[in-house]
C-alpha positions in Angstrom: -40.5 30.3 9.3 -39.1 29.0 11.7 -39.5 25.6 10.8 -38.5 26.0 7.8 -35.1 27.8 8.9 -34.1 25.2 10.9 -34.9 22.7 8.6 -33.7 24.2 5.8 -30.0 24.2 8.2 -30.5 21.2 9.1 -30.8 19.4 6.0 -27.6 21.6 4.3 -25.5 20.1 7.6 -26.8 16.1 7.2 -25.8 17.1 3.6 -22.5 18.4 4.4 -22.2 15.3 6.8 -23.2 12.2 4.5 -21.3 14.2 1.7 -18.0 13.9 3.2 -18.8 10.0 4.4 -20.3 9.1 1.2 -16.9 10.6 -0.7 -14.2 9.0 2.0 -15.7 6.4 1.4 -16.2 5.6 -2.0 -12.9 6.6 -1.8 -11.6 4.0 0.4 -13.6 1.7 -2.4 -11.9 2.3 -4.9 -8.0 3.0 -3.7 -8.7 -1.2 -2.4 -10.1 -1.6 -5.2 -7.3 -0.8 -7.4 -4.6 -2.3 -4.2 -6.9 -5.7 -5.0 -6.8 -5.7 -9.0 -3.1 -4.7 -8.9 -3.5 -3.4 -12.4 -0.5 -3.8 -14.8 0.4 -0.1 -15.2 0.6 0.5 -11.4 1.9 -2.8 -11.0 5.2 -1.0 -13.8 4.5 1.5 -11.9 5.9 -0.5 -8.6 8.5 -3.6 -9.7 9.8 0.5 -12.1 10.0 1.9 -8.5 11.9 -1.0 -6.7 14.8 -1.7 -9.6 15.6 2.5 -9.6 15.8 0.6 -5.6 18.9 -1.2 -6.4 19.8 0.1 -9.1 20.8 4.5 -7.3 21.2 3.2 -4.3 24.6 3.0 -2.7 26.3 -0.4 -3.4 28.8 -1.8 -0.4 30.9 -4.4 -0.6 30.8 -6.3 2.4 33.8 -8.3 3.7 31.9 -10.4 6.5 28.9 -11.7 4.7 29.6 -15.0 4.4 27.4 -18.2 2.2 26.8 -21.9 4.2 24.6 -24.6 2.4 22.4 -26.1 4.3 21.2 -29.2 2.3 21.9 -32.8 4.5 24.3 -33.7 3.0 26.3 -30.9 3.3 25.0 -31.6 7.8 26.1 -35.2 7.6 29.4 -34.4 6.6 30.6 -32.0 8.4 27.8 -31.8 11.7 26.1 -29.4 12.9 
């Protein structure tokens, strides 16, 4: 009788551990596959999110922004 109860408790405990572990592993594999494949709907959602960051973000006009031309022609003319 004791052996049956012990086996039953052990199998229930192991099934919970294995179920949790396998669920985590399976979820991780599915998410990695989605990330690797990068299907069109997910890519479009990411791009839409980045566009909304640009659209709704705070627009600041910088008065201290300086653009430099670093081509070879400009460097020979003005030097470093």
